[in-house]
Each structure stands twice: as structure tokens, then as C-alpha cells.
C-alpha positions as CSV (number, residue, x, y, z in Angstrom):
1,M,-43.6,-14.4,14.3
2,A,-45.6,-16.2,16.9
3,I,-45.6,-14.7,20.4
4,L,-47.7,-17.5,21.8
5,E,-48.0,-21.2,20.8
6,V,-50.3,-23.7,22.3
7,K,-49.1,-27.2,21.4
8,N,-51.1,-30.4,21.9
9,L,-52.8,-29.2,25.1
10,N,-54.8,-31.8,26.9
11,L,-56.9,-31.1,29.9
12,G,-59.6,-32.9,31.9
13,F,-61.7,-32.8,35.1
14,Q,-61.6,-35.1,38.0
15,F,-65.1,-36.2,39.1
16,E,-64.6,-38.4,42.3
17,N,-63.2,-41.6,40.7
18,D,-63.9,-40.5,37.1
19,F,-61.5,-38.4,35.0
20,R,-63.1,-36.8,32.0
21,Q,-61.1,-35.2,29.3
22,A,-62.3,-31.8,28.1
23,L,-59.5,-30.5,25.8
24,F,-57.9,-32.8,23.1
25,D,-54.6,-31.9,21.6
26,V,-55.5,-28.2,21.3
27,S,-53.0,-26.4,19.1
28,F,-52.9,-22.8,17.8
29,S,-50.5,-19.9,17.5
30,L,-51.0,-16.1,18.0
31,E,-48.8,-13.8,15.9
32,K,-47.3,-10.6,17.3
33,G,-49.6,-7.6,16.7
34,K,-52.4,-9.8,15.4
35,M,-55.9,-10.8,16.6
36,L,-56.8,-14.5,16.7
37,S,-60.4,-15.4,17.3
38,V,-61.3,-18.8,18.9
39,V,-65.0,-19.4,17.9
40,G,-67.6,-22.0,18.6
41,E,-70.7,-22.7,20.6
42,S,-70.8,-22.4,24.4
43,G,-69.3,-25.5,26.1
44,C,-66.8,-26.2,23.3
45,G,-63.7,-25.4,25.4
46,K,-62.9,-21.9,24.3
47,T,-62.7,-20.3,27.7
48,M,-60.9,-23.3,29.3
49,S,-58.2,-23.1,26.6
50,A,-57.7,-19.4,27.3
51,M,-57.6,-19.9,31.1
52,S,-55.1,-22.7,30.7
53,I,-52.7,-20.1,29.2
54,L,-52.9,-18.1,32.4
55,R,-53.0,-21.2,34.6
56,L,-56.3,-20.1,36.0
57,I,-58.2,-23.3,35.8
58,P,-60.5,-24.8,38.4
59,K,-59.1,-27.0,41.1
60,T,-60.8,-30.0,39.7
61,A,-59.1,-29.5,36.3
62,R,-55.7,-30.9,35.4
63,I,-53.5,-30.3,32.3
64,T,-52.2,-33.7,31.4
65,S,-49.9,-32.9,28.6
66,G,-48.9,-30.2,26.1
67,E,-47.0,-27.0,25.9
68,I,-47.9,-23.3,26.1
69,I,-44.9,-21.4,24.7
70,F,-44.8,-17.6,25.4
71,N,-41.8,-15.7,24.2
72,G,-39.9,-19.0,23.9
73,E,-40.7,-20.3,27.4
74,N,-43.1,-23.0,28.4
75,L,-45.7,-21.5,30.8
76,L,-46.6,-24.9,32.1
77,S,-43.2,-25.3,33.7
78,K,-43.4,-21.9,35.5
79,T,-44.0,-21.8,39.3
80,E,-47.1,-20.1,40.6
81,R,-44.9,-17.1,41.8
82,E,-43.5,-16.8,38.3
83,M,-47.0,-16.9,36.8
84,Q,-48.1,-14.1,39.1
85,H,-45.5,-11.8,37.5
86,I,-46.7,-12.8,34.0
87,R,-50.4,-12.4,34.6
88,G,-51.4,-8.8,34.1
89,S,-48.0,-7.4,33.3
90,K,-47.3,-9.6,30.2
91,I,-50.6,-11.4,29.5
92,A,-53.7,-9.6,30.6
93,L,-57.2,-10.9,30.8
94,I,-60.4,-9.0,29.9
95,P,-63.0,-11.2,31.7
96,Q,-66.3,-12.4,30.4
97,D,-68.8,-10.4,32.5
98,P,-68.1,-6.7,32.9
99,M,-71.1,-6.3,35.3
100,T,-69.5,-8.5,38.0
101,S,-65.7,-8.0,37.4
102,L,-65.4,-4.7,39.3
103,N,-65.6,-4.6,43.1
104,P,-68.7,-2.5,44.0
105,L,-67.1,-1.3,47.3
106,Y,-64.2,0.6,45.8
107,T,-64.1,3.3,43.2
108,V,-63.1,2.3,39.7
109,G,-60.0,4.6,40.0
110,D,-58.8,2.9,43.2
111,Q,-59.1,-0.5,41.5
112,L,-57.2,0.8,38.5
113,L,-54.5,2.5,40.6
114,E,-54.0,-0.7,42.6
115,I,-53.1,-2.6,39.4
116,I,-50.7,0.2,38.3
117,K,-49.0,0.2,41.7
118,I,-48.5,-3.6,41.6
119,H,-47.4,-4.0,38.0
120,Q,-45.8,-0.6,37.2
121,N,-44.4,0.3,40.6
122,L,-45.8,3.8,40.3
123,K,-47.4,5.9,43.0
124,G,-49.0,9.2,43.6
125,E,-49.3,11.6,40.7
126,E,-47.4,9.3,38.3
127,A,-49.9,6.5,39.0
128,E,-52.8,8.8,38.5
129,K,-51.4,10.1,35.3
130,K,-51.0,6.5,34.0
131,A,-54.6,5.8,35.0
132,I,-55.9,8.9,33.2
133,E,-54.0,7.9,30.1
134,A,-55.5,4.4,30.2
135,F,-59.0,5.9,30.5
136,D,-58.3,8.2,27.6
137,A,-57.0,5.3,25.5
138,V,-60.4,3.4,25.9
139,Q,-62.4,6.6,25.2
140,I,-63.8,7.2,28.7
141,P,-64.8,10.9,28.7
142,S,-63.8,13.2,31.6
143,A,-61.2,10.6,32.6
144,K,-59.9,12.3,35.7
145,S,-63.3,12.9,37.3
146,R,-64.4,9.4,36.4
147,L,-61.7,7.9,38.5
148,S,-63.7,8.7,41.6
149,N,-66.8,7.0,40.4
150,Y,-68.0,3.6,41.8
151,P,-68.9,0.7,39.4
152,H,-72.6,1.3,39.7
153,E,-72.1,4.8,38.2
154,F,-70.8,3.2,35.0
155,S,-72.9,1.8,32.3
156,G,-72.2,-1.7,31.0
157,G,-70.2,-0.4,28.1
158,M,-68.2,1.9,30.4
159,K,-67.5,-0.9,32.8
160,Q,-66.1,-2.9,29.9
161,R,-63.9,0.0,28.9
162,A,-62.7,0.3,32.4
163,I,-61.7,-3.4,32.5
164,I,-59.9,-3.0,29.2
165,A,-58.1,0.1,30.6
166,M,-56.9,-2.1,33.6
167,A,-55.5,-4.6,31.1
168,L,-54.0,-1.9,29.0
169,C,-52.3,0.1,31.7
170,C,-49.7,-2.7,32.4
171,N,-48.5,-2.7,28.8
172,A,-49.2,-6.4,28.4
173,Q,-47.9,-8.0,25.2
174,I,-51.1,-10.2,24.9
175,L,-54.7,-9.4,25.8
176,I,-57.0,-12.3,26.3
177,A,-60.5,-11.0,25.7
178,D,-63.2,-13.6,26.8
179,E,-66.5,-12.7,25.2
180,P,-65.8,-8.9,25.7
181,T,-69.1,-7.8,24.1
182,T,-71.5,-10.1,26.0
183,A,-74.6,-8.3,27.3
184,L,-73.8,-5.1,25.3
185,D,-76.0,-3.7,22.6
186,V,-74.8,-3.7,19.0
187,T,-73.5,-0.1,18.9
188,I,-71.5,-0.6,22.1
189,Q,-70.1,-3.9,20.8
190,A,-68.7,-2.1,17.8
191,Q,-67.1,0.6,20.0
192,I,-65.5,-2.1,22.2
193,M,-64.1,-4.0,19.2
194,N,-62.8,-0.7,17.7
195,I,-61.0,0.0,21.0
196,L,-59.4,-3.5,21.0
197,N,-58.5,-3.1,17.3
198,D,-56.9,0.3,18.0
199,I,-54.8,-1.2,20.9
200,K,-53.7,-4.0,18.6
201,T,-52.7,-1.6,15.8
202,N,-51.2,1.3,17.9
203,N,-49.4,-0.8,20.5
204,D,-48.5,-3.8,18.4
205,T,-50.4,-5.9,21.0
206,S,-51.5,-9.4,20.3
207,V,-55.2,-10.2,21.0
208,L,-56.7,-13.6,21.7
209,L,-60.5,-13.1,21.3
210,I,-62.8,-15.8,22.6
211,T,-66.3,-15.4,21.1
212,H,-69.3,-17.0,19.4
213,D,-70.1,-13.9,17.4
214,L,-68.9,-14.6,13.8
215,A,-70.3,-11.3,12.6
216,L,-67.8,-9.4,14.8
217,V,-65.0,-11.8,13.9
218,S,-65.4,-11.2,10.2
219,E,-64.7,-7.5,10.6
220,Y,-61.9,-7.4,13.2
221,T,-59.9,-10.6,13.4
222,D,-56.8,-11.6,11.5
223,D,-57.0,-15.4,12.0
224,I,-59.7,-17.8,13.1
225,A,-59.6,-21.1,15.0
226,V,-62.9,-23.0,15.2
227,M,-63.4,-25.2,18.3
228,Y,-65.9,-28.0,18.8
229,A,-66.1,-30.4,21.7
230,G,-62.6,-29.6,23.0
231,R,-60.9,-29.8,19.6
232,I,-59.7,-27.2,17.1
233,V,-61.5,-28.4,13.9
234,E,-60.4,-25.7,11.5
235,Q,-57.9,-22.8,11.4
236,A,-57.5,-20.2,8.7
237,P,-56.8,-16.6,8.0
238,N,-59.9,-14.4,8.1
239,K,-60.6,-14.0,4.4
240,E,-59.9,-17.6,3.5
241,F,-62.2,-18.8,6.3
242,F,-65.1,-16.8,5.2
243,T,-64.7,-17.6,1.5
244,N,-63.7,-21.2,1.8
245,P,-64.8,-22.9,5.1
246,T,-64.1,-26.6,4.7
247,H,-65.2,-28.2,8.0
248,P,-69.0,-29.0,8.2
249,Y,-69.2,-27.3,11.6
250,S,-67.6,-24.1,10.3
251,Q,-70.0,-24.1,7.3
252,A,-73.0,-24.6,9.7
253,L,-71.9,-21.8,11.9
254,L,-71.6,-19.4,9.0
255,K,-75.0,-20.4,7.7
256,S,-76.5,-19.5,11.1
257,I,-75.4,-15.9,10.9
258,P,-78.4,-13.5,10.5
259,S,-78.3,-11.5,7.3
260,N,-80.2,-8.4,6.2
261,R,-81.2,-10.0,2.9
262,G,-84.3,-11.8,4.1
263,E,-82.7,-15.2,3.8
264,K,-84.0,-18.1,5.9
265,L,-81.9,-18.5,9.1
266,E,-80.5,-21.9,9.4
267,T,-79.8,-23.7,12.6
268,I,-77.5,-26.5,13.7
269,Q,-79.6,-29.4,15.0
270,G,-78.7,-30.8,18.5
271,Q,-76.0,-29.4,20.8
272,P,-72.3,-29.9,21.7
273,P,-71.8,-33.1,23.7
274,A,-71.5,-33.1,27.4
275,L,-68.2,-34.3,29.1
276,S,-70.0,-37.4,30.2
277,Q,-71.2,-38.2,26.7
278,K,-69.1,-40.8,24.8
279,I,-69.0,-40.4,21.0
280,D,-66.8,-42.6,18.9
281,G,-65.0,-41.0,15.9
282,C,-65.6,-37.4,15.0
283,K,-67.6,-35.7,17.8
284,F,-69.5,-33.7,15.3
285,N,-70.8,-36.8,13.5
286,P,-74.3,-36.9,15.3
287,R,-75.0,-33.4,14.0
288,C,-73.2,-33.6,10.6
289,E,-75.2,-33.9,7.4
290,Y,-72.2,-35.3,5.6
291,C,-71.5,-38.1,8.2
292,T,-70.2,-41.4,6.8
293,D,-69.2,-44.7,8.4
294,I,-65.6,-43.7,8.9
295,C,-66.7,-40.5,10.8
296,K,-68.3,-42.8,13.4
297,K,-65.2,-44.9,13.9
298,E,-62.1,-42.7,13.6
299,I,-61.0,-39.2,14.7
300,P,-60.0,-37.0,11.7
301,Q,-56.6,-35.5,12.0
302,P,-55.6,-32.0,10.7
303,K,-55.1,-31.7,7.0
304,Q,-53.6,-28.9,5.1
305,V,-56.1,-27.2,2.8
306,T,-53.6,-24.5,1.9
307,S,-50.2,-23.5,3.5
308,N,-51.9,-21.7,6.4
309,H,-55.3,-23.3,6.4
310,Q,-56.0,-26.6,8.3
311,S,-59.1,-28.6,8.8
312,C,-60.0,-31.9,10.5
313,C,-62.5,-33.7,8.3
314,F,-62.5,-36.9,6.2
315,L,-64.2,-35.0,3.3
316,I,-60.9,-33.2,2.7
317,K,-58.7,-35.2,0.3
């Protein structure tokens, strides 16, 4: 059962007298108690898609059409006041940079307690108990004493755990984790992903993971949506994606994952197009080794590979 459905979402940016579209008919669904990973290179629209769900887009951005259905209601029709009650309490964000997401002037405990007071309406000992439980859930040792620490007294991994605790303490139904392992070493990355996986499993929480790290995705995620130049180009369950990727971009991403078998590391030539760059047809065609004439003229529409596997490529018959 889908708890969140993004349907044909279109978004663009206003540059003086020029409006440039950034998201094109983005559609995906997040099942209850599952983890969906949206993957792709930087600049492909992953974060903007996630921020659109929370309606936290820049002032120059505008959603022109589409629907974002959460528990049967369209979030795009909600007022800002209604969205304030949804953010944090029902859909929580784990932001991209743990190093700058905490206010250095306040203790981590004060920042956590403020969220608990706002969203849980708890005070005093009850609020502190909830905060300690949240720290315990994300495996922060000596939880009670740690509440009095300032952010500079936390390591990068501990800061990320504290941010996850802030999202967790409000019992949100959905966690949006935007590159939650950025700037963390491999061991800490695995610990953070294990925590997110435990939250998903133990609390039946849905997780939308924004990442470019396919190695992490392969181990933890249930479903995958591949994004390129503002479009979802392939969607599939985890196992099927890694055994049968059908879009050339997906195949290229998988070939670029480092292995421990001494194989040559392949790269994708070029880079994703800028907003100002006009490309006719499939936007991946300048970088695609299988590009044909039709790829340069028409935009491929989603095709069913299997019942729950879609891909946008003219190679699929």
C-alpha cells in the first residue's frame, strides 16, 4: 500500500524573464514500511523532488502541475499552516549536511527538546524521557549526559545520529533522508544506514532515501528510482534493478561502482545537462553509447519491463 504518491510533478525556476523547467512529469510511489531510493548524479533533480514533497522549495521555484498524495490527500492543495503541522510530525527531513544542520549556540538536547515540545506537546521530565529514548534508538551512548553537549562536541557521525533522533522523536510516518551519509567514513555510513533500516523495520516507517551511492542502495533499499535531468528514467525493485537494469543510464551507473575484484573502473563521459542547455529528445542521448536517430528527436515514455519495473528507453520493445 502506497503511503506517498508523486504524480506527474513538474517544477521550474524563474530567471528574470526566462522560466526554465527542472522536473518533468516526475512520478514515483513509496510503500508503507519500505525504503525507496532515488538515485542519480548531482544536479539530476533528486533533492528538488524531495523538497517539493515538503513544499520547501526556493522562492524562485514554482510547481506548475502534478499531485503529491500523502495518506490520500494532495499536499499541493494544503495551506502553509497545514504544511507546518505535517512537516516534522508526519513527514520528517534528515537534511544533507549534518555539520551545519545543528545550531552551534544551543545544546543538542535543547534543540531536540524544542522539537518534542512543538510536535509532541510534552514538557519537563516527559520531554526529557522522550529525548533520551530517541538518543537510545539511534545508538548514542550515555544518552542523558549527551543532551547537555553542544554540536562541536559531537563527531560527524554523532551529529547525523542526533539529526535522525530529531526526526524520529516525532513518530513521523515518512523519513526523507537526503544524502544522510555524505562526508562520513565507510564504517559510520554503514552504522547510519543500519539505524535507518532498524527504524523502518521496527516502527513500520517509510523511508525516502536520496543518494548517489549505489553500493549502499544495493544492501538496504527495497525499491529504486533512477533520475536523470529531471526525469525518472527507470523504476524497479532492488533485486530486479541490480540483475536486469534496462536503461543505458542505469547500466552506466552500475558499471561505475568500484569493486574489489580488480576490474577496470568505467566512467560516464560528460555530465548532466544544465537547466539552460536545450537537448531535443532523450536528454541522455549525448552521453549514450546506444543513441539512435529517434533518441535525438523524441522523448521516450515509460514502458513496462515487468509488472513492477518501468524504464524510459526506445531500446525496450
